[in-house]
N, C-alpha and C positions, 0 to 999 in steps of 0.2 A: 352634220357636225359643224357647228358654227365656227369653231376655232380654225378649221381647215379652209375656210372661205375668206379669211382676212385679206385686206388689201396688200399687205406686205408679209413676206415669209419671216417667221420668227427664227428660222434656222438659216437665214441668208448668210452664205459664206463669201459673199462678194463676187460670185461668179455668175454672170448673167446667162451663160450657156450651161445650164445645170446638167442636162442629159448628155450621155455619151453615144457615139456611134459604135455599133457592134458588127463585126464581120466574122461569120462562121463559114469557113472555106474548106469544103470537101472533108469534113470531119467524120472519121470512123473510130469506133471504140469497141473494145472487147475485154472480157474478164477471163482469167485463168482459174478454172474451178477444178482443183485436183488433177491438173494436167489436161483437162478438156477446155477448149476455147469456146466461150459463149459470146457471140457477136451481139452487140446491143444497138449500135448506131452504124449506118451505112451511107457514107458520102452525103452528109447533111451540109447544105450550103444555103445561107440566107444572110441578107444585110438588114440591119435595124438602124433607123435614123435616130439622131439625138432627140430625146423627149418622146419617142414613140412608145405606145403601149401595145405589146405583142403577147398573145396567148398561144399556148401549145396544147393541142388536144390529140389524144390517141388512146389506144387500148391500154389497160392496166399492164404494167411490166414491160412496156415496149422500149423504154430507154429515155423517157422525157426527163425524169429526175437526174439521170446520169448526165444528160446534156447541161442541165443547170449547174451541176457540180463542176463540170469542165469550165463553164463560164465564170464561176466563182473562183477558179484556180485551185480547187481542192484536189483535182486530179488533172493529169495531162492526157490528151487524146493519143491513141495509138497512131493515127494518121491524120493529116490535115492540120489546120491552124485556126485559132481563135484570136482575134485582135480587138482591142477596145481603143477607140480613137487612133487607130493605126498602129498601136503598140501591142505586140504579141503578149498574150496572157501566159505567164510562167509560174504564177503562184497567187495566193490571196492578196487582196489589197483593200484598205478601209473604204475606198470609194465604190467597191462592189460588195453589196451586202445581201446575204441570203436569209430568207425567213422560211422556216419549215412548217409543216402541218401541225406539229406539236409545239407549243410556245417554249418549251424547255427552259422555264424559269427556275432559278435556284430557290428552293422552298424556304431556306434560312435567311434569304435576303429580301428586303422590302422592294416594292415596285421601283422606287427611286434607285436603289442600289443595283437592281437588276438592269435597269436602263443605262446605268453608268458604267457597265462592265467594259465596254469597248474603250472608253476614255481612260479608265483605270488601268487596263492592260497596256495602253500606250504611254502611260505615265504623264498624262496631261489633264487629269481630272481637276487638280487644284486650280488651274487657270481656266477651265472650260465648264465649270459646274452649271453655268447658265444654260448651256445647251441641253442638259438633262431636264431642267425645269421647262424649257421651251418645247422639247419633244413631248413631254407628258401633257403639257397644255394643248399641244396640237392634236393629240389623239384622245383628248377628253378625260385624262386621268390625273389631272392636277390635284384634285381633292383626295386621291387615293395613293399619294406618293409614299405614305408610311404604312400602307396595307401590305400584307403578305400574300403570296400566290393562292393559298388555300381560302382566302377571303374574297377571291375574285370569281366572277362568272366566267364561262368559257370565252365569251366575246371580249370581256375585259382583259383576260389573260393574253389573248391574241393582240389586243391593242398594246399591251405592255411589251410584247415581242416586237411589234412595229416601232414603238418608241425607242427600243434598244437599237434597232436598225437606223432610225432617223437621226439619232444622236451623232452618228458618224457622217452626217450630211452626204448620203450616198448619191452618186451620179448614175449608178445602175442598181436598181432594186430587183432582186431575183426572188420570186415567190413560188415556193413548192407546195401547192395546195394549202395555203394558209387558212382557208375557211372550210376545209373539207369535213371537219368534225363538229361544226356548229349546227345547231338546230336551224330549220329553214328560215324562221323569222329573223333570228340573229344574223344569219348569213346574208340575207337581203340587206339588212341595215349596215353590215360591215362592208358589203360591196359598194354601197353609196358613200360610205366614209372613205374607203380606199380610193374611189374615184375622185373625191374631193381633195385628198392628199396629193394625188398625182397632178390634178389640174392646178393646184397651188404651187407645188414644189418643182414640177416639170422635170423630174428625173426620168430616165429611161426605165421601162418596166418589162420584164419577161415573166409571165405567169404560167405555171402548169396547173391545169384544172381538168376534172372529168365532167364538169358541168357546162354543157354547150350554151345554155342560156346565159350563164355567168360570163363566158368568153365573149359572146356577142354583145352583152350589155356593157362590158368594160373596154374591150380592145379596139385598136385601130385596125389590126390585122389578126387573123386566126390561122395558125399553121396546123394543118391536120396531117398527122404522121401515121404510118402503117404499123402493123404488128412487128415485133422484134425479128431481125434487126431493123430499127426504125429508118424509114425513108420518107421524104416529104411527098405526100399524095396530092395536096392542094394547099394553096395559100389564098384565103378568103379575105378580101378587103371589105371592111364595114364602113360604108359611106355615110351612114346616119350620124348627124351631129349629136353632141350631148346637150341637154339631157335626153336619154333614150327611154322609150316606153316599151316594156316587155311584150305588150300585146300588139305592137306595131306590125301590120301585115307583112312589111318587107323583112323585119327581123324574124317573124314566124316562118316565112318562106326560107330564109337563110338557115334557120335552125333545122328545118326538115332536110335541106340539102346536105348539111353537115352530118346529121344523124344517118343519112343514107350512106355517106362515105364511111362512117364508123361501123356500120352494121356488119356482122359476121358474114364473110363470103362476098362482100361487095367488091 
């Protein structure tokens, strides 16, 4: 995506230190299901550096998405603490934006108006309209600003969801399997575009994915967690510089080792 590789960020908010640090300290969480306690996270601790790209891998239903919701401030952990730049997370904040697997675009609003939702909700759209145009340009949807969601492909709809997140100039981008429902070719293309966005904007990224190759292609570190209640099994550091090649023997070997960790009964 050419727009993502420009020399200067079109979303520059005047902050050279775009990404935030994240500290997850002994976080445990559980749900009350009709009086029965369902534990989903068990003493998760990890530090994320400003501007780092971290992926979370683990079995389906182990609690990865729950951890992302805690990071976004949509829920509070039963035990432990999450802090961003040293400040405890107590609720949502525009600087921490979550993108889900489904684009969740409003069908009656154009792409432009969907992307503008955050600014509109905060009452600053009148003075910040240029940020909507900039975000759509960044994700390659400038020419589709007046289109409606039903006129978009799956990949384009997910780009629109990313634009809606980028409008808020996030310092922490939280991605809950945003590419999970795309076909393989579109998914590979979107991985490259997401990587370009991160390299240009330098926000901190936490990505949940079930795709080991995707995690190793994108992330600086891959956190492998166990079955529910999730515990950290291993943190894999990916030392290969970008651009990475999927057939690189070192990445292939890493993929095998991660898959071994995720195998049932391992």
